[in-house]
C-alpha positions in Angstrom: -0.3 0.1 0.0 2.7 3.2 1.5 5.1 1.4 -2.3 1.9 2.2 -3.8 0.9 5.4 -2.3 4.8 6.2 -3.1 5.3 5.0 -6.4 1.8 7.2 -7.4 3.4 10.0 -5.7 6.7 10.1 -7.8 5.0 9.8 -11.5 3.4 12.8 -10.0 6.3 14.1 -9.5 8.2 13.7 -12.7 4.9 14.9 -14.7 4.8 18.6 -13.0 9.0 18.0 -13.1 8.5 17.3 -17.5 5.1 20.5 -17.2 8.1 23.1 -15.9 10.7 21.4 -18.2 8.3 22.4 -21.5 7.3 25.9 -19.7 10.6 26.7 -18.9 11.7 25.7 -23.4 8.4 27.6 -24.5 9.6 30.7 -22.5 
């Protein structure tokens, strides 16, 4: 259970990082 939650948080964090990266590239 805890492993699944941490995995979900990790994937969410990766998505946020990718969005920030694209945002910086677009500017």
